[in-house]
N, C-alpha and C positions, 0 to 999 in steps of 0.2 A: 472553530476550525480544529480538526484533529490532526495531530502530527505523529507519525510513526517513524522511528529510526529503523533502517533496513540494511543489514549487512549482506554482502555477497554480490551486490550489483557492481559490474565492472565496465559496462559499456552502454551505449544508447539503446541497444536492443534489449538489455536488461530493464532499463527504466521504462521502455515501451511496453514490455510484457507486464510489469507491475501496474502501469497506468491503465492498460487495456483491461486487466483483471478488475481493478477497483472501479472503473467506469461501468463495468457490467453488473456490479453488485447493487441490488435494490437499496435505496436510501442514501447512496453516496453520490456526490456531485462535486464539481469544481476541483477536479483532481490535478495536482501538480507533483510530479516525481522528479527529484533531483539526484543526479549521480554524486555530486559533491554539494552537500555533506552526507549523502546517502540517506535520504528520507522521502517520505510521501506526506503531502499535506492535502486535506480534503474536507469538505463539509459532510457531516454524517447526521442523519436524522436520529432522533431519540430511540428509534426502534432498531438501529444497527447494533448488532452484537460484535463488539470489537474482538472477542476471542475467535469468532468465526472468520473475521477479516484476517487476523494473524494466521490462522490455520490455512486459509486459502493461499496466502502469500508463501507459507512453508511448502505447500503442495506444488508450487511452480519453481521451487528451488532456492528460495531466499530465506533469510532469517530475520524476522521482525523483532523489535524489542519486546521484552516481557512487560506485562501490566504491573 
């Protein structure tokens, strides 16, 4: 299971946006996004490029942890 700390989420709409984004990405499943402690947990296939995941999260307005 991959875990990414994400800053900038302040409400359930924020967590919903991140969750929807992650669920739409190929190779990612079982997505759980929590406002507190501000993180996303998900299963990622070996083919998932975590840098691309981080960039996609940035594009919707949030700041994921650096690798």
